Biopython code that builds the backbone (N, CA, C, O; Angstrom):
import numpy as np
from Bio.PDB.StructureBuilder import StructureBuilder

atoms = [
    (1, "MET", "N", (4.473, -14.233, -50.474)),
    (1, "MET", "CA", (5.205, -13.512, -49.481)),
    (1, "MET", "C", (4.358, -13.437, -48.207)),
    (1, "MET", "O", (3.187, -13.060, -48.256)),
    (2, "VAL", "N", (4.953, -13.794, -47.075)),
    (2, "VAL", "CA", (4.274, -13.801, -45.797)),
    (2, "VAL", "C", (4.683, -12.559, -45.007)),
    (2, "VAL", "O", (5.866, -12.250, -44.857)),
    (3, "ILE", "N", (3.677, -11.867, -44.514)),
    (3, "ILE", "CA", (3.946, -10.669, -43.719)),
    (3, "ILE", "C", (3.880, -11.044, -42.242)),
    (3, "ILE", "O", (2.891, -11.604, -41.769)),
    (4, "ALA", "N", (4.932, -10.729, -41.543)),
    (4, "ALA", "CA", (4.986, -11.045, -40.109)),
    (4, "ALA", "C", (4.036, -10.125, -39.348)),
    (4, "ALA", "O", (3.856, -8.967, -39.724)),
    (5, "PRO", "N", (3.429, -10.638, -38.280)),
    (5, "PRO", "CA", (2.555, -9.763, -37.492)),
    (5, "PRO", "C", (3.375, -8.672, -36.809)),
    (5, "PRO", "O", (4.562, -8.857, -36.537)),
    (6, "PRO", "N", (2.747, -7.550, -36.538)),
    (6, "PRO", "CA", (3.507, -6.460, -35.896)),
    (6, "PRO", "C", (3.969, -6.871, -34.501)),
    (6, "PRO", "O", (3.296, -7.614, -33.788)),
    (7, "ALA", "N", (5.122, -6.367, -34.150)),
    (7, "ALA", "CA", (5.689, -6.678, -32.828)),
    (7, "ALA", "C", (4.854, -5.990, -31.760)),
    (7, "ALA", "O", (4.512, -4.814, -31.887)),
    (8, "LYS", "N", (4.529, -6.731, -30.710)),
    (8, "LYS", "CA", (3.752, -6.162, -29.611)),
    (8, "LYS", "C", (4.670, -5.338, -28.719)),
    (8, "LYS", "O", (5.800, -5.739, -28.441)),
    (9, "PRO", "N", (4.181, -4.189, -28.273)),
    (9, "PRO", "CA", (5.022, -3.395, -27.372)),
    (9, "PRO", "C", (5.191, -4.121, -26.042)),
    (9, "PRO", "O", (4.275, -4.815, -25.600)),
    (10, "PRO", "N", (6.334, -3.974, -25.405)),
    (10, "PRO", "CA", (6.539, -4.649, -24.115)),
    (10, "PRO", "C", (5.605, -4.081, -23.051)),
    (10, "PRO", "O", (5.265, -2.898, -23.068)),
    (11, "ARG", "N", (5.209, -4.924, -22.152)),
    (11, "ARG", "CA", (4.319, -4.493, -21.077)),
    (11, "ARG", "C", (5.158, -3.764, -20.035)),
    (11, "ARG", "O", (5.884, -4.379, -19.254)),
    (12, "ILE", "N", (5.040, -2.464, -20.042)),
    (12, "ILE", "CA", (5.851, -1.671, -19.121)),
    (12, "ILE", "C", (5.058, -1.221, -17.905)),
    (12, "ILE", "O", (5.586, -0.510, -17.050)),
    (13, "ILE", "N", (3.800, -1.625, -17.819)),
    (13, "ILE", "CA", (2.990, -1.203, -16.679)),
    (13, "ILE", "C", (3.610, -1.695, -15.377)),
    (13, "ILE", "O", (3.613, -0.973, -14.380)),
    (14, "ASN", "N", (4.134, -2.911, -15.379)),
    (14, "ASN", "CA", (4.729, -3.465, -14.164)),
    (14, "ASN", "C", (5.949, -2.682, -13.716)),
    (14, "ASN", "O", (6.281, -2.672, -12.530)),
    (15, "PHE", "N", (6.619, -2.027, -14.651)),
    (15, "PHE", "CA", (7.831, -1.313, -14.299)),
    (15, "PHE", "C", (7.558, 0.163, -14.010)),
    (15, "PHE", "O", (8.344, 0.814, -13.322)),
    (16, "LEU", "N", (6.459, 0.691, -14.525)),
    (16, "LEU", "CA", (6.118, 2.064, -14.201)),
    (16, "LEU", "C", (5.604, 2.182, -12.774)),
    (16, "LEU", "O", (5.891, 3.158, -12.082)),
    (17, "LYS", "N", (4.843, 1.184, -12.339)),
    (17, "LYS", "CA", (4.288, 1.184, -10.994)),
    (17, "LYS", "C", (4.661, -0.118, -10.302)),
    (17, "LYS", "O", (3.801, -0.974, -10.094)),
    (18, "PRO", "N", (5.934, -0.280, -9.941)),
    (18, "PRO", "CA", (6.331, -1.571, -9.388)),
    (18, "PRO", "C", (5.845, -1.827, -7.972)),
    (18, "PRO", "O", (5.686, -2.984, -7.585)),
    (19, "TYR", "N", (5.604, -0.784, -7.190)),
    (19, "TYR", "CA", (5.186, -0.973, -5.802)),
    (19, "TYR", "C", (3.704, -0.606, -5.654)),
    (19, "TYR", "O", (3.280, 0.488, -6.025)),
    (20, "VAL", "N", (2.940, -1.538, -5.108)),
    (20, "VAL", "CA", (1.494, -1.363, -5.001)),
    (20, "VAL", "C", (1.095, -1.464, -3.533)),
    (20, "VAL", "O", (1.491, -2.401, -2.840)),
    (21, "LEU", "N", (0.310, -0.498, -3.059)),
    (21, "LEU", "CA", (-0.199, -0.481, -1.688)),
    (21, "LEU", "C", (-1.545, -1.189, -1.644)),
    (21, "LEU", "O", (-2.481, -0.806, -2.346)),
    (22, "LYS", "N", (-1.636, -2.220, -0.817)),
    (22, "LYS", "CA", (-2.886, -2.943, -0.637)),
    (22, "LYS", "C", (-3.260, -2.892, 0.834)),
    (22, "LYS", "O", (-2.404, -3.019, 1.710)),
    (23, "MET", "N", (-4.546, -2.706, 1.095)),
    (23, "MET", "CA", (-5.039, -2.578, 2.461)),
    (23, "MET", "C", (-6.089, -3.644, 2.733)),
    (23, "MET", "O", (-6.840, -4.045, 1.844)),
    (24, "HIS", "N", (-6.121, -4.090, 3.979)),
    (24, "HIS", "CA", (-7.117, -5.081, 4.387)),
    (24, "HIS", "C", (-7.679, -4.670, 5.741)),
    (24, "HIS", "O", (-6.931, -4.379, 6.675)),
    (25, "PHE", "N", (-8.998, -4.652, 5.834)),
    (25, "PHE", "CA", (-9.672, -4.234, 7.054)),
    (25, "PHE", "C", (-10.599, -5.348, 7.526)),
    (25, "PHE", "O", (-11.375, -5.896, 6.742)),
    (26, "THR", "N", (-10.513, -5.676, 8.808)),
    (26, "THR", "CA", (-11.455, -6.606, 9.415)),
    (26, "THR", "C", (-12.180, -5.870, 10.535)),
    (26, "THR", "O", (-11.939, -4.684, 10.766)),
    (27, "ASN", "N", (-13.053, -6.566, 11.219)),
    (27, "ASN", "CA", (-13.765, -5.945, 12.323)),
    (27, "ASN", "C", (-12.854, -5.715, 13.536)),
    (27, "ASN", "O", (-13.198, -4.945, 14.432)),
    (28, "LYS", "N", (-11.695, -6.382, 13.564)),
    (28, "LYS", "CA", (-10.783, -6.244, 14.700)),
    (28, "LYS", "C", (-9.475, -5.542, 14.361)),
    (28, "LYS", "O", (-8.892, -4.892, 15.229)),
    (29, "PHE", "N", (-8.998, -5.655, 13.130)),
    (29, "PHE", "CA", (-7.653, -5.184, 12.808)),
    (29, "PHE", "C", (-7.604, -4.433, 11.483)),
    (29, "PHE", "O", (-8.501, -4.533, 10.646)),
    (30, "VAL", "N", (-6.518, -3.677, 11.326)),
    (30, "VAL", "CA", (-6.209, -2.955, 10.099)),
    (30, "VAL", "C", (-4.814, -3.386, 9.665)),
    (30, "VAL", "O", (-3.891, -3.410, 10.479)),
    (31, "SER", "N", (-4.655, -3.725, 8.397)),
    (31, "SER", "CA", (-3.323, -4.065, 7.911)),
    (31, "SER", "C", (-3.133, -3.477, 6.524)),
    (31, "SER", "O", (-4.080, -3.350, 5.748)),
    (32, "ALA", "N", (-1.896, -3.125, 6.231)),
    (32, "ALA", "CA", (-1.543, -2.572, 4.924)),
    (32, "ALA", "C", (-0.173, -3.107, 4.547)),
    (32, "ALA", "O", (0.707, -3.256, 5.395)),
    (33, "GLN", "N", (-0.005, -3.391, 3.268)),
    (33, "GLN", "CA", (1.293, -3.878, 2.806)),
    (33, "GLN", "C", (1.583, -3.317, 1.424)),
    (33, "GLN", "O", (0.677, -3.015, 0.648)),
    (34, "VAL", "N", (2.855, -3.188, 1.146)),
    (34, "VAL", "CA", (3.307, -2.728, -0.158)),
    (34, "VAL", "C", (3.976, -3.913, -0.838)),
    (34, "VAL", "O", (4.904, -4.517, -0.301)),
    (35, "ILE", "N", (3.487, -4.228, -2.025)),
    (35, "ILE", "CA", (3.963, -5.402, -2.759)),
    (35, "ILE", "C", (4.772, -4.942, -3.957)),
    (35, "ILE", "O", (4.357, -4.041, -4.685)),
    (36, "HIS", "N", (5.930, -5.561, -4.161)),
    (36, "HIS", "CA", (6.721, -5.327, -5.359)),
    (36, "HIS", "C", (6.116, -6.196, -6.452)),
    (36, "HIS", "O", (6.290, -7.414, -6.452)),
    (37, "PHE", "N", (5.408, -5.572, -7.378)),
    (37, "PHE", "CA", (4.566, -6.292, -8.320)),
    (37, "PHE", "C", (5.330, -7.233, -9.250)),
    (37, "PHE", "O", (4.888, -8.367, -9.430)),
    (38, "PRO", "N", (6.463, -6.824, -9.857)),
    (38, "PRO", "CA", (7.148, -7.743, -10.777)),
    (38, "PRO", "C", (7.642, -9.032, -10.110)),
    (38, "PRO", "O", (7.634, -10.089, -10.742)),
    (39, "THR", "N", (8.069, -8.962, -8.849)),
    (39, "THR", "CA", (8.572, -10.169, -8.199)),
    (39, "THR", "C", (7.556, -10.788, -7.241)),
    (39, "THR", "O", (7.801, -11.864, -6.697)),
    (40, "ALA", "N", (6.426, -10.128, -7.029)),
    (40, "ALA", "CA", (5.349, -10.613, -6.153)),
    (40, "ALA", "C", (5.853, -10.884, -4.741)),
    (40, "ALA", "O", (5.509, -11.899, -4.137)),
    (41, "THR", "N", (6.663, -9.978, -4.223)),
    (41, "THR", "CA", (7.135, -10.096, -2.847)),
    (41, "THR", "C", (6.665, -8.879, -2.047)),
    (41, "THR", "O", (6.438, -7.804, -2.604)),
    (42, "VAL", "N", (6.525, -9.064, -0.753)),
    (42, "VAL", "CA", (6.108, -7.972, 0.113)),
    (42, "VAL", "C", (7.323, -7.113, 0.441)),
    (42, "VAL", "O", (8.296, -7.593, 1.022)),
    (43, "ALA", "N", (7.258, -5.841, 0.062)),
    (43, "ALA", "CA", (8.369, -4.931, 0.318)),
    (43, "ALA", "C", (8.327, -4.409, 1.748)),
    (43, "ALA", "O", (9.364, -4.284, 2.399)),
    (44, "SER", "N", (7.129, -4.104, 2.234)),
    (44, "SER", "CA", (6.968, -3.593, 3.589)),
    (44, "SER", "C", (5.520, -3.782, 4.005)),
    (44, "SER", "O", (4.617, -3.825, 3.170)),
    (45, "SER", "N", (5.315, -3.894, 5.320)),
    (45, "SER", "CA", (3.946, -4.063, 5.809)),
    (45, "SER", "C", (3.825, -3.476, 7.207)),
    (45, "SER", "O", (4.817, -3.285, 7.910)),
    (46, "ALA", "N", (2.595, -3.197, 7.590)),
    (46, "ALA", "CA", (2.287, -2.727, 8.940)),
    (46, "ALA", "C", (0.881, -3.216, 9.274)),
    (46, "ALA", "O", (0.003, -3.259, 8.413)),
    (47, "SER", "N", (0.686, -3.580, 10.525)),
    (47, "SER", "CA", (-0.607, -4.098, 10.948)),
    (47, "SER", "C", (-0.866, -3.710, 12.391)),
    (47, "SER", "O", (0.064, -3.524, 13.176)),
    (48, "SER", "N", (-2.133, -3.593, 12.729)),
    (48, "SER", "CA", (-2.480, -3.309, 14.114)),
    (48, "SER", "C", (-2.403, -4.563, 14.974)),
    (48, "SER", "O", (-2.671, -4.501, 16.174)),
    (49, "GLN", "N", (-2.044, -5.693, 14.389)),
    (49, "GLN", "CA", (-1.847, -6.928, 15.136)),
    (49, "GLN", "C", (-0.448, -7.021, 15.747)),
    (49, "GLN", "O", (-0.201, -7.887, 16.586)),
    (50, "GLU", "N", (0.455, -6.156, 15.343)),
    (50, "GLU", "CA", (1.823, -6.213, 15.846)),
    (50, "GLU", "C", (1.843, -5.901, 17.338)),
    (50, "GLU", "O", (1.216, -4.946, 17.797)),
    (51, "LYS", "N", (2.565, -6.713, 18.075)),
    (51, "LYS", "CA", (2.584, -6.565, 19.535)),
    (51, "LYS", "C", (3.195, -5.243, 19.977)),
    (51, "LYS", "O", (2.810, -4.704, 21.014)),
    (52, "ALA", "N", (4.129, -4.717, 19.216)),
    (52, "ALA", "CA", (4.764, -3.456, 19.592)),
    (52, "ALA", "C", (3.807, -2.273, 19.431)),
    (52, "ALA", "O", (3.972, -1.259, 20.109)),
    (53, "LEU", "N", (2.820, -2.383, 18.557)),
    (53, "LEU", "CA", (1.915, -1.270, 18.295)),
    (53, "LEU", "C", (0.659, -1.298, 19.162)),
    (53, "LEU", "O", (0.058, -0.251, 19.402)),
    (54, "ARG", "N", (0.261, -2.451, 19.625)),
    (54, "ARG", "CA", (-1.004, -2.564, 20.357)),
    (54, "ARG", "C", (-1.096, -1.690, 21.607)),
    (54, "ARG", "O", (-2.137, -1.068, 21.821)),
    (55, "PRO", "N", (-0.054, -1.613, 22.444)),
    (55, "PRO", "CA", (-0.207, -0.777, 23.652)),
    (55, "PRO", "C", (-0.399, 0.710, 23.351)),
    (55, "PRO", "O", (-1.000, 1.428, 24.151)),
    (56, "SER", "N", (0.097, 1.175, 22.217)),
    (56, "SER", "CA", (-0.006, 2.602, 21.914)),
    (56, "SER", "C", (-1.334, 2.980, 21.263)),
    (56, "SER", "O", (-1.581, 4.161, 21.021)),
    (57, "MET", "N", (-2.190, 2.007, 20.976)),
    (57, "MET", "CA", (-3.473, 2.282, 20.331)),
    (57, "MET", "C", (-4.621, 2.049, 21.310)),
    (57, "MET", "O", (-4.596, 1.108, 22.102)),
    (58, "ASP", "N", (-5.621, 2.919, 21.243)),
    (58, "ASP", "CA", (-6.832, 2.706, 22.043)),
    (58, "ASP", "C", (-7.659, 1.575, 21.442)),
    (58, "ASP", "O", (-8.110, 0.676, 22.151)),
    (59, "SER", "N", (-7.850, 1.633, 20.134)),
    (59, "SER", "CA", (-8.600, 0.608, 19.424)),
    (59, "SER", "C", (-7.775, 0.171, 18.217)),
    (59, "SER", "O", (-7.037, 0.977, 17.650)),
    (60, "THR", "N", (-7.889, -1.082, 17.825)),
    (60, "THR", "CA", (-7.096, -1.596, 16.711)),
    (60, "THR", "C", (-7.862, -1.611, 15.404)),
    (60, "THR", "O", (-7.355, -2.113, 14.401)),
    (61, "CYS", "N", (-9.089, -1.067, 15.391)),
    (61, "CYS", "CA", (-9.878, -1.180, 14.166)),
    (61, "CYS", "C", (-10.548, 0.125, 13.727)),
    (61, "CYS", "O", (-11.336, 0.104, 12.781)),
    (62, "ASP", "N", (-10.270, 1.246, 14.368)),
    (62, "ASP", "CA", (-10.955, 2.479, 13.995)),
    (62, "ASP", "C", (-10.110, 3.320, 13.036)),
    (62, "ASP", "O", (-9.040, 2.895, 12.601)),
    (63, "VAL", "N", (-10.598, 4.503, 12.716)),
    (63, "VAL", "CA", (-9.924, 5.377, 11.754)),
    (63, "VAL", "C", (-8.585, 5.861, 12.299)),
    (63, "VAL", "O", (-7.632, 6.009, 11.535)),
    (64, "ALA", "N", (-8.495, 6.108, 13.595)),
    (64, "ALA", "CA", (-7.227, 6.544, 14.183)),
    (64, "ALA", "C", (-6.169, 5.447, 14.071)),
    (64, "ALA", "O", (-4.998, 5.739, 13.827)),
    (65, "ALA", "N", (-6.571, 4.193, 14.247)),
    (65, "ALA", "CA", (-5.628, 3.086, 14.085)),
    (65, "ALA", "C", (-5.182, 2.976, 12.636)),
    (65, "ALA", "O", (-4.014, 2.693, 12.369)),
    (66, "ALA", "N", (-6.102, 3.197, 11.692)),
    (66, "ALA", "CA", (-5.743, 3.152, 10.276)),
    (66, "ALA", "C", (-4.746, 4.254, 9.936)),
    (66, "ALA", "O", (-3.811, 4.031, 9.166)),
    (67, "ALA", "N", (-4.939, 5.439, 10.504)),
    (67, "ALA", "CA", (-3.995, 6.535, 10.259)),
    (67, "ALA", "C", (-2.621, 6.212, 10.823)),
    (67, "ALA", "O", (-1.606, 6.505, 10.192)),
    (68, "LYS", "N", (-2.582, 5.609, 12.011)),
    (68, "LYS", "CA", (-1.298, 5.259, 12.617)),
    (68, "LYS", "C", (-0.582, 4.177, 11.794)),
    (68, "LYS", "O", (0.637, 4.231, 11.631)),
    (69, "ILE", "N", (-1.329, 3.201, 11.281)),
    (69, "ILE", "CA", (-0.750, 2.149, 10.446)),
    (69, "ILE", "C", (-0.172, 2.758, 9.171)),
    (69, "ILE", "O", (0.914, 2.374, 8.738)),
    (70, "GLY", "N", (-0.893, 3.705, 8.568)),
    (70, "GLY", "CA", (-0.386, 4.373, 7.368)),
    (70, "GLY", "C", (0.888, 5.153, 7.636)),
    (70, "GLY", "O", (1.803, 5.150, 6.812)),
    (71, "LYS", "N", (0.957, 5.820, 8.781)),
    (71, "LYS", "CA", (2.156, 6.587, 9.127)),
    (71, "LYS", "C", (3.351, 5.654, 9.320)),
    (71, "LYS", "O", (4.445, 5.925, 8.827)),
    (72, "ILE", "N", (3.134, 4.568, 10.032)),
    (72, "ILE", "CA", (4.231, 3.611, 10.275)),
    (72, "ILE", "C", (4.678, 2.969, 8.970)),
    (72, "ILE", "O", (5.874, 2.790, 8.741)),
    (73, "LEU", "N", (3.714, 2.619, 8.106)),
    (73, "LEU", "CA", (4.068, 2.022, 6.820)),
    (73, "LEU", "C", (4.861, 3.006, 5.966)),
    (73, "LEU", "O", (5.827, 2.613, 5.311)),
    (74, "GLY", "N", (4.469, 4.277, 5.964)),
    (74, "GLY", "CA", (5.203, 5.281, 5.199)),
    (74, "GLY", "C", (6.628, 5.449, 5.687)),
    (74, "GLY", "O", (7.552, 5.584, 4.884)),
    (75, "GLU", "N", (6.814, 5.443, 7.009)),
    (75, "GLU", "CA", (8.171, 5.555, 7.556)),
    (75, "GLU", "C", (9.013, 4.340, 7.176)),
    (75, "GLU", "O", (10.194, 4.480, 6.857)),
    (76, "ARG", "N", (8.418, 3.157, 7.208)),
    (76, "ARG", "CA", (9.158, 1.945, 6.825)),
    (76, "ARG", "C", (9.517, 1.965, 5.346)),
    (76, "ARG", "O", (10.587, 1.492, 4.962)),
    (77, "LEU", "N", (8.639, 2.504, 4.518)),
    (77, "LEU", "CA", (8.936, 2.606, 3.087)),
    (77, "LEU", "C", (10.112, 3.547, 2.839)),
    (77, "LEU", "O", (11.000, 3.241, 2.042)),
    (78, "LEU", "N", (10.117, 4.687, 3.521)),
    (78, "LEU", "CA", (11.219, 5.628, 3.330)),
    (78, "LEU", "C", (12.538, 5.050, 3.830)),
    (78, "LEU", "O", (13.586, 5.316, 3.243)),
    (79, "LEU", "N", (12.503, 4.262, 4.905)),
    (79, "LEU", "CA", (13.729, 3.620, 5.384)),
    (79, "LEU", "C", (14.263, 2.613, 4.377)),
    (79, "LEU", "O", (15.476, 2.433, 4.270)),
    (80, "LYS", "N", (13.379, 1.952, 3.635)),
    (80, "LYS", "CA", (13.810, 0.985, 2.627)),
    (80, "LYS", "C", (14.161, 1.640, 1.296)),
    (80, "LYS", "O", (14.659, 0.975, 0.388)),
    (81, "GLY", "N", (13.904, 2.938, 1.178)),
    (81, "GLY", "CA", (14.257, 3.641, -0.055)),
    (81, "GLY", "C", (13.205, 3.535, -1.144)),
    (81, "GLY", "O", (13.539, 3.576, -2.328)),
    (82, "ILE", "N", (11.944, 3.398, -0.767)),
    (82, "ILE", "CA", (10.857, 3.329, -1.741)),
    (82, "ILE", "C", (10.156, 4.685, -1.727)),
    (82, "ILE", "O", (9.439, 4.990, -0.774)),
    (83, "PRO", "N", (10.347, 5.509, -2.763)),
    (83, "PRO", "CA", (9.817, 6.868, -2.725)),
    (83, "PRO", "C", (8.366, 7.007, -3.176)),
    (83, "PRO", "O", (7.711, 7.992, -2.833)),
    (84, "ALA", "N", (7.847, 6.032, -3.945)),
    (84, "ALA", "CA", (6.501, 6.174, -4.498)),
    (84, "ALA", "C", (5.814, 4.824, -4.584)),
    (84, "ALA", "O", (6.457, 3.801, -4.819)),
    (85, "VAL", "N", (4.512, 4.827, -4.394)),
    (85, "VAL", "CA", (3.708, 3.608, -4.512)),
    (85, "VAL", "C", (2.427, 3.922, -5.278)),
    (85, "VAL", "O", (1.965, 5.063, -5.310)),
    (86, "ALA", "N", (1.873, 2.895, -5.886)),
    (86, "ALA", "CA", (0.553, 2.988, -6.501)),
    (86, "ALA", "C", (-0.448, 2.386, -5.529)),
    (86, "ALA", "O", (-0.080, 1.591, -4.664)),
    (87, "ILE", "N", (-1.696, 2.756, -5.667)),
    (87, "ILE", "CA", (-2.721, 2.273, -4.746)),
    (87, "ILE", "C", (-3.619, 1.296, -5.474)),
    (87, "ILE", "O", (-4.062, 1.556, -6.593)),
    (88, "HIS", "N", (-3.886, 0.167, -4.833)),
    (88, "HIS", "CA", (-4.823, -0.819, -5.373)),
    (88, "HIS", "C", (-6.005, -0.915, -4.425)),
    (88, "HIS", "O", (-5.874, -1.404, -3.302)),
    (89, "LEU", "N", (-7.152, -0.449, -4.879)),
    (89, "LEU", "CA", (-8.365, -0.537, -4.071)),
    (89, "LEU", "C", (-9.216, -1.689, -4.578)),
    (89, "LEU", "O", (-9.373, -1.881, -5.783)),
    (90, "LYS", "N", (-9.757, -2.443, -3.651)),
    (90, "LYS", "CA", (-10.684, -3.495, -4.034)),
    (90, "LYS", "C", (-11.972, -2.858, -4.529)),
    (90, "LYS", "O", (-12.182, -1.657, -4.362)),
    (91, "ARG", "N", (-12.819, -3.649, -5.126)),
    (91, "ARG", "CA", (-14.026, -3.114, -5.726)),
    (91, "ARG", "C", (-14.939, -2.426, -4.708)),
    (91, "ARG", "O", (-15.582, -1.425, -5.021)),
    (92, "GLU", "N", (-14.990, -2.965, -3.499)),
    (92, "GLU", "CA", (-15.886, -2.381, -2.492)),
    (92, "GLU", "C", (-15.232, -1.246, -1.716)),
    (92, "GLU", "O", (-15.910, -0.568, -0.944)),
    (93, "GLN", "N", (-13.933, -1.021, -1.898)),
    (93, "GLN", "CA", (-13.242, 0.039, -1.168)),
    (93, "GLN", "C", (-13.377, 1.368, -1.900)),
    (93, "GLN", "O", (-13.155, 1.457, -3.107)),
    (94, "LYS", "N", (-13.744, 2.392, -1.148)),
    (94, "LYS", "CA", (-13.824, 3.738, -1.693)),
    (94, "LYS", "C", (-12.881, 4.625, -0.886)),
    (94, "LYS", "O", (-12.484, 4.281, 0.227)),
    (95, "TYR", "N", (-12.531, 5.762, -1.461)),
    (95, "TYR", "CA", (-11.630, 6.701, -0.787)),
    (95, "TYR", "C", (-12.412, 7.429, 0.297)),
    (95, "TYR", "O", (-12.813, 8.582, 0.135)),
    (96, "HIS", "N", (-12.619, 6.724, 1.409)),
    (96, "HIS", "CA", (-13.435, 7.264, 2.484)),
    (96, "HIS", "C", (-13.147, 6.479, 3.755)),
    (96, "HIS", "O", (-12.920, 5.271, 3.696)),
    (97, "GLY", "N", (-13.153, 7.149, 4.901)),
    (97, "GLY", "CA", (-13.003, 6.468, 6.179)),
    (97, "GLY", "C", (-11.607, 5.933, 6.416)),
    (97, "GLY", "O", (-10.630, 6.679, 6.345)),
    (98, "LYS", "N", (-11.508, 4.637, 6.700)),
    (98, "LYS", "CA", (-10.219, 4.018, 7.024)),
    (98, "LYS", "C", (-9.280, 4.037, 5.832)),
    (98, "LYS", "O", (-8.078, 4.249, 5.996)),
    (99, "VAL", "N", (-9.809, 3.819, 4.632)),
    (99, "VAL", "CA", (-8.978, 3.839, 3.422)),
    (99, "VAL", "C", (-8.350, 5.216, 3.255)),
    (99, "VAL", "O", (-7.157, 5.324, 2.972)),
    (100, "LYS", "N", (-9.138, 6.257, 3.428)),
    (100, "LYS", "CA", (-8.629, 7.623, 3.314)),
    (100, "LYS", "C", (-7.593, 7.911, 4.388)),
    (100, "LYS", "O", (-6.601, 8.592, 4.128)),
    (101, "ALA", "N", (-7.816, 7.395, 5.600)),
    (101, "ALA", "CA", (-6.871, 7.632, 6.688)),
    (101, "ALA", "C", (-5.513, 7.021, 6.383)),
    (101, "ALA", "O", (-4.483, 7.656, 6.607)),
    (102, "VAL", "N", (-5.499, 5.790, 5.873)),
    (102, "VAL", "CA", (-4.232, 5.126, 5.535)),
    (102, "VAL", "C", (-3.519, 5.884, 4.422)),
    (102, "VAL", "O", (-2.328, 6.175, 4.530)),
    (103, "ILE", "N", (-4.246, 6.205, 3.348)),
    (103, "ILE", "CA", (-3.628, 6.850, 2.189)),
    (103, "ILE", "C", (-3.112, 8.246, 2.554)),
    (103, "ILE", "O", (-2.003, 8.611, 2.164)),
    (104, "ASP", "N", (-3.885, 9.014, 3.280)),
    (104, "ASP", "CA", (-3.452, 10.365, 3.645)),
    (104, "ASP", "C", (-2.242, 10.352, 4.568)),
    (104, "ASP", "O", (-1.354, 11.193, 4.434)),
    (105, "SER", "N", (-2.198, 9.408, 5.500)),
    (105, "SER", "CA", (-1.057, 9.379, 6.412)),
    (105, "SER", "C", (0.210, 8.889, 5.711)),
    (105, "SER", "O", (1.310, 9.315, 6.063)),
    (106, "VAL", "N", (0.071, 8.004, 4.729)),
    (106, "VAL", "CA", (1.252, 7.608, 3.936)),
    (106, "VAL", "C", (1.744, 8.800, 3.142)),
    (106, "VAL", "O", (2.951, 9.010, 3.022)),
    (107, "ARG", "N", (0.820, 9.587, 2.598)),
    (107, "ARG", "CA", (1.184, 10.764, 1.817)),
    (107, "ARG", "C", (1.842, 11.829, 2.691)),
    (107, "ARG", "O", (2.788, 12.485, 2.256)),
    (108, "GLU", "N", (1.351, 12.006, 3.920)),
    (108, "GLU", "CA", (1.899, 13.013, 4.834)),
    (108, "GLU", "C", (3.340, 12.730, 5.225)),
    (108, "GLU", "O", (4.119, 13.656, 5.450)),
    (109, "VAL", "N", (3.696, 11.452, 5.307)),
    (109, "VAL", "CA", (5.064, 11.084, 5.687)),
    (109, "VAL", "C", (6.062, 11.483, 4.610)),
    (109, "VAL", "O", (7.222, 11.772, 4.905)),
    (110, "GLY", "N", (5.603, 11.497, 3.348)),
    (110, "GLY", "CA", (6.498, 11.905, 2.274)),
    (110, "GLY", "C", (6.591, 10.917, 1.133)),
    (110, "GLY", "O", (7.393, 11.105, 0.218)),
    (111, "VAL", "N", (5.789, 9.869, 1.168)),
    (111, "VAL", "CA", (5.771, 8.901, 0.066)),
    (111, "VAL", "C", (4.826, 9.428, -0.997)),
    (111, "VAL", "O", (3.701, 9.821, -0.690)),
    (112, "LYS", "N", (5.277, 9.440, -2.251)),
    (112, "LYS", "CA", (4.436, 9.929, -3.334)),
    (112, "LYS", "C", (3.498, 8.812, -3.777)),
    (112, "LYS", "O", (3.858, 7.634, -3.768)),
    (113, "LEU", "N", (2.296, 9.205, -4.163)),
    (113, "LEU", "CA", (1.305, 8.242, -4.638)),
    (113, "LEU", "C", (1.147, 8.390, -6.145)),
    (113, "LEU", "O", (0.985, 9.496, -6.661)),
    (114, "LEU", "N", (1.194, 7.269, -6.837)),
    (114, "LEU", "CA", (1.073, 7.295, -8.305)),
    (114, "LEU", "C", (-0.353, 7.047, -8.720)),
    (114, "LEU", "O", (-0.655, 7.031, -9.913)),
]
sb = StructureBuilder()
sb.init_structure("model")
sb.init_model(0)
sb.init_chain("A")
sb.init_seg("    ")
for serial, (resi, resn, name, xyz) in enumerate(atoms, 1):
    if name == "N":
        sb.init_residue(resn, " ", resi, " ")
    sb.init_atom(name, np.array(xyz, "f"), 0.0, 1.0, " ", f" {name:<3s}", serial, name[0])
structure = sb.get_structure()
């Protein structure tokens, strides 16, 4: 008699946290995007490289610019009907400085963080 191996539980991590916030910082610009993880498509994004945002910023790479990018990204998420996102930090990123500014401003707009 052969015993079948136990059935593996389905991977539900992708469905519990389908939207992931990723941030990228260079010496000149700040950008953040929310990716729909199961389909690997960009749901929404904001960057200090956008021509409409540049005149309203003093600098495109400081903490104030990161906060403004987070606020704009949060507003775009709410317009698309995305109420919550998970955060993906790279290994060298810590919750400090520009990263904190983006995350806090997204939270202030009303998007929940998982």
